[in-house]
C-alpha positions in Angstrom: -37.8 -89.0 -103.2 -37.0 -90.8 -106.5 -38.6 -94.1 -107.5 -35.4 -96.1 -106.9 -35.1 -95.1 -103.2 -38.8 -95.6 -102.4 -38.6 -99.4 -101.9 -35.8 -99.0 -99.4 -37.8 -96.4 -97.6 -40.8 -98.7 -97.4 -38.6 -101.5 -96.1 -37.1 -99.3 -93.4 -40.6 -98.2 -92.4 -41.7 -101.8 -92.2 -38.7 -102.9 -90.1 -39.3 -100.0 -87.7 -42.9 -101.1 -87.3 -41.9 -104.8 -86.6 -39.3 -103.6 -84.0 -41.9 -101.4 -82.3 -44.4 -104.3 -81.8 -41.7 -106.8 -80.9 -42.2 -109.0 -84.0 -38.5 -110.0 -84.0 -39.2 -113.4 -85.6 -39.8 -111.8 -89.0 -36.1 -111.3 -89.4 -35.3 -115.0 -89.0 -34.9 -117.2 -92.0 -37.7 -119.6 -91.1 -41.2 -118.4 -91.8 -43.8 -118.9 -89.1 -45.6 -122.3 -89.4 -49.2 -122.1 -90.8 -52.0 -124.5 -90.4 -53.5 -126.1 -93.5 -57.2 -125.4 -94.2 -59.4 -128.3 -95.2 -62.9 -127.6 -96.4 -65.4 -126.6 -93.7 -68.4 -128.8 -92.9 -71.8 -128.3 -94.5 -74.5 -127.8 -91.8 -78.2 -128.6 -92.0 -79.3 -125.8 -89.6 -80.0 -122.3 -90.8 -79.4 -119.4 -88.4 -80.4 -116.0 -89.9 -80.1 -113.9 -86.7 -76.6 -112.4 -87.1 -76.8 -111.0 -83.5 -76.9 -114.5 -81.9 -73.7 -115.4 -80.2 -72.4 -117.8 -77.5 -69.5 -116.2 -75.8 -66.8 -118.6 -74.7 -63.5 -118.5 -72.8 -61.5 -119.5 -75.9 -61.5 -121.0 -79.4 -63.0 -124.4 -80.0 -63.3 -127.0 -82.8 -60.8 -129.4 -84.4 -57.5 -127.9 -85.5 -57.5 -127.2 -89.3 -61.3 -127.1 -89.6 -63.8 -124.2 -89.6 -66.2 -124.7 -86.7 -68.8 -122.5 -88.5 -72.3 -123.8 -87.9 -74.0 -121.8 -90.7 -74.9 -123.5 -94.0 -72.7 -122.9 -97.0 -74.1 -120.5 -99.6 -74.6 -121.8 -103.1 -73.2 -118.6 -104.5 -69.6 -117.6 -105.0 -67.8 -114.7 -103.5 -67.9 -113.0 -106.9 -71.7 -113.5 -107.1 -72.0 -111.7 -103.8 -69.6 -109.0 -104.8 -71.5 -108.3 -108.0 -74.7 -107.8 -106.0 -72.9 -105.5 -103.5 -71.7 -103.3 -106.4 -75.3 -102.7 -107.6 -77.0 -102.7 -104.2 -79.2 -99.7 -103.3 -81.0 -101.0 -100.3 -79.9 -98.2 -97.9 -79.1 -94.5 -98.1 -75.3 -95.1 -98.1 -75.6 -96.1 -101.8 -76.6 -92.5 -102.8 -73.3 -91.1 -101.7 -70.8 -93.7 -102.8 -68.4 -93.7 -105.6 -67.8 -97.4 -105.5 -69.1 -100.1 -103.2 -66.4 -102.2 -101.5 -67.4 -105.9 -101.3 -64.1 -107.1 -99.8 -61.2 -109.0 -101.3 -58.6 -111.7 -100.7 -58.0 -115.4 -100.7 -61.3 -117.4 -100.8 -59.6 -120.3 -99.1 -58.0 -118.2 -96.3 -58.5 -119.5 -92.7 -58.3 -115.9 -91.5 -60.9 -113.2 -92.0 -60.4 -109.5 -91.0 -63.6 -107.5 -90.6 -63.6 -103.7 -90.2 -66.2 -101.0 -90.0 -66.7 -99.6 -93.5 -65.0 -97.9 -96.4 -63.3 -94.6 -96.1 -62.4 -92.1 -98.8 -59.6 -94.1 -100.5 -61.6 -97.3 -100.4 -64.7 -95.5 -101.8 -62.6 -94.3 -104.8 -60.8 -97.6 -105.4 -63.6 -100.0 -104.5 -61.1 -102.0 -102.3 -61.0 -102.4 -98.5 -58.3 -101.0 -96.3 -56.2 -99.2 -98.9 -55.8 -95.8 -97.1 -53.5 -95.1 -94.3 -55.2 -97.5 -91.9 -55.1 -100.1 -94.6 -51.4 -99.7 -95.0 -51.0 -100.3 -91.3 -53.2 -103.4 -91.5 -51.0 -104.7 -94.3 -48.0 -104.3 -92.1 -49.7 -106.3 -89.3 -50.6 -109.0 -91.7 -47.0 -109.2 -93.0 -45.8 -109.3 -89.4 -48.0 -112.4 -88.9 -46.1 -114.1 -91.8 -48.8 -113.6 -94.4 -49.1 -111.6 -97.6 -52.2 -109.5 -97.8 -53.4 -111.5 -100.7 -53.4 -114.7 -98.6 -56.1 -113.5 -96.2 -59.6 -112.1 -96.7 -60.6 -108.5 -95.7 -64.1 -107.2 -95.5 -66.2 -104.6 -93.7 -69.5 -104.5 -91.9 -71.0 -102.0 -94.4 -69.9 -102.0 -98.0 -70.4 -98.3 -98.8 -68.7 -95.3 -97.3 -70.8 -93.5 -94.6 -70.8 -89.7 -95.0 -67.6 -88.1 -93.5 -66.5 -91.6 -92.4 -69.0 -91.6 -89.6 -69.9 -94.8 -87.7 -72.5 -96.8 -89.6 -76.1 -96.5 -88.2 -77.6 -99.6 -86.9 -80.1 -99.9 -89.7 -77.4 -99.5 -92.3 -75.4 -102.3 -90.6 -78.5 -104.5 -90.4 -79.4 -103.9 -94.1 -75.8 -104.8 -95.2 -75.5 -107.8 -92.8 -76.7 -110.5 -95.2 -73.7 -109.7 -97.5 -71.1 -110.3 -94.8 -73.0 -113.3 -93.4 -73.0 -114.9 -96.8 -69.4 -114.1 -97.4 -68.6 -115.8 -94.1 -70.7 -118.8 -95.1 -68.7 -119.2 -98.3 -65.3 -118.5 -96.8 -65.7 -120.7 -93.8 -62.7 -119.2 -92.0 -61.2 -120.7 -88.9 -61.0 -117.4 -87.1 -62.3 -113.9 -87.5 -60.4 -110.8 -86.4 -62.7 -107.9 -85.7 -61.1 -104.4 -86.1 -62.7 -101.9 -83.8 -66.0 -101.6 -81.9 -68.4 -101.5 -84.9 -67.1 -104.9 -86.1 -67.4 -106.2 -82.6 -71.0 -105.0 -82.4 -71.9 -107.0 -85.6 -70.9 -110.3 -83.9 -71.3 -109.5 -80.2 -73.9 -106.8 -79.9 -74.1 -107.0 -76.1 -70.5 -105.9 -75.5 -70.4 -102.4 -73.9 -66.7 -101.6 -74.4 -63.7 -102.9 -76.3 -61.7 -103.1 -73.1 -64.1 -105.8 -71.8 -63.1 -108.4 -74.5 -60.1 -107.1 -76.5 -57.5 -109.7 -76.8 -59.7 -112.5 -75.6 -61.3 -115.1 -77.9 -65.1 -114.9 -78.1 -67.4 -117.4 -79.9 -70.0 -116.7 -82.6 -71.8 -119.5 -84.4 -69.0 -121.9 -83.6 -66.2 -119.6 -84.8 -63.6 -117.9 -82.6 -63.6 -114.2 -82.8 -60.6 -112.1 -81.8 -61.5 -108.5 -81.0 -58.7 -106.0 -81.4 -58.3 -102.3 -82.1 -58.9 -100.8 -85.5 -55.7 -99.7 -87.3 -57.1 -96.1 -87.3 -57.0 -96.1 -83.5 -53.3 -97.0 -83.7 -52.8 -94.1 -86.1 -54.6 -91.7 -83.8 -52.3 -92.9 -81.0 -49.2 -93.1 -83.1 -46.8 -92.4 -80.4 -48.2 -95.1 -78.1 -46.1 -98.2 -78.7 -48.0 -100.1 -76.0 -51.2 -100.0 -78.1 -49.3 -101.5 -81.0 -47.9 -104.2 -78.8 -51.4 -105.0 -77.5 -52.6 -105.5 -81.1 -49.5 -107.7 -81.8 -50.2 -109.8 -78.7 -53.8 -110.3 -80.0 -52.4 -111.4 -83.4 -49.9 -113.8 -81.7 -52.9 -115.5 -80.1 -54.6 -115.8 -83.6 -51.4 -117.2 -85.0 -51.1 -119.8 -82.2 -54.6 -120.9 -82.8 -54.1 -121.3 -86.5 -51.0 -123.4 -85.8 -53.0 -125.6 -83.4 -50.8 -124.6 -80.4 
């Protein structure tokens, strides 16, 4: 395929994806309405136990504000990223090409959290740039956002060997980085992609099916658990799974609009 025809192929592929998940609104002239994001509150309490959570039946807190009850870090996202890139606190550092701190809009109300870097991410030092990342980008676009308008991070910042699930001690060693990123970002909602990301915030959940698609609460923030894009790829012919993820994202969009 020549370079001139590739943009048209990409557009056709994107349209097919939108049609499969039922995201028909993206073809309309009016973009979906987005909620503004004021600065989140500074809190006096410090909670260092990342496993603490208070499950709830739905999101809470004033529309337009982050309900996060963790104190704001004095460091910037770039400060944290610089430390991630030189970190050697666990064995994953020995096998990495590049650490993957995360990237996106520091003022985004929306944070996506995945498991850990894969091969493409390890080579480029950026999150979700492989096949699963391309699918996540389509989902973000279907929500009416550009990828650069949200923030994307992972539980662990270095690639586990053979893309295995991170060990508990690896996730715990890396946890302060993600916690500090959240404290700086102060998002209004976090979307967890897959079971490993769910376990970071809600360690007592036994199976994704118990909570997927239902808002949970962690330190005052609504968490929306959904499937990892790689799960959709492994079940590529199953349009129902794609629609389930899209239904989850519609709930996130409604919350951000204040519906």
